N, C-alpha and C positions, 0 to 999 in steps of 0.2 A: 692437347689432343690425347684422346684415349689410346692406349696400347693394349690391343686385344690379347697379345701374349702375356702381359702382366696380369690381365683380368683372368685369364685361363689359369695361370699359376696360382694366383691367389685363391681362386675358387677351388682348385684341386686340393690345395693345402687345407683351407679352411673347412671344406666339406669331407676331408679325408678320402678322396675318391682316387680310383686307379683309371688309367686311359682305357683299359679294356672294359671296365664297368660303365664309363661314360659312353663308349662306343655301343655297348649293348642297349643302354637305356635310350640313346638318342636315335639308334639305327644308323649312325654315321660310321664310317671305317675308322679303324685305329690310326691310319695314316692321315686322314683329315683332322682328327683330334690332336695328333702330334703336330701337324702343320699349323694349327691355331695356337697350340702351346708354345712352339718354337719360333713363331713369327713369320714362318713361310708364307702363311695366308694372313697377311697383315690387314686386309679390309675385307672381311667376310660380308656377305649380303645380310640384309635385315632378316630374311627368312632363315638363314643359317643360325644367326644368333637366337632367333625366337625358338627354333627347333632344339637347339642346345639347352637353352634355359628350360624349356617345357620338359625336356628328357631328364634333366638332373633336379627338377623341381625347385627351381630358384627364380626369383623375379629378374627381369632384365636389368632393373635398377641395381639390384644387389650384385649381379654379375658384372656390370660395367663399373660401378662405383664403390662396391663393398658394403653398400647399405641400401635399404629400400627408400627411394625418394618419391615414388608415386607417379609422377608425370610420364615417364618412359613406359612404365608398365601400362598405364591408362592408354597411351598411344598404341601400344602393341595389341591390347585387348580390342580396342576399336578397329585397328588394321585388320584383325583376324575376322571381324564381323563383316568386312567389306566383300562385295562381289569380286571374283577373280580380276575381271576387267578394270575395276576400280583400284584394286591393289597394284596392278601392272602400271596404271596411270601415275599413282603415287610414287611407285619405285622409279619410274622414268623421270619424274620431276625431282626426286632426290638426287639421282644420278647426275642430272643436269646441273643442279645446284652445287653438288660436290665438285664437279668439273670446273664450273665457274670460279669457285673459291681456289681451287688449285691453280687455275691460270692466273688468277689475280695475285696469288703468292709468288708465282714465278716472275710475273711482270714487275712486281715491286720488291722482289728478293726478301720475301718474308718467310720465315721458318715456322 
């Protein structure tokens, strides 16, 4: 499972960025950036990740995996093209699937 805190730390190091610079480029607060970096916000929304990546001019693939993989960026590009109602429907489906996986892990004691 991806660790957003590790992704943030790696990106900050690789891109030689400061928290204040990221906040300015993304329009997010410094505290939000700190929360992502420190793991306080462990499961940010897709919109938050997309906004972060767009602001620091990095692909989502590169942010999440440290390299460009293509599929995730393609997904985000297509996601941004959807009408807001379609985006909300897709996000609801994602949250439902995420919840189902979490419940299944609990049920079968999977980490």
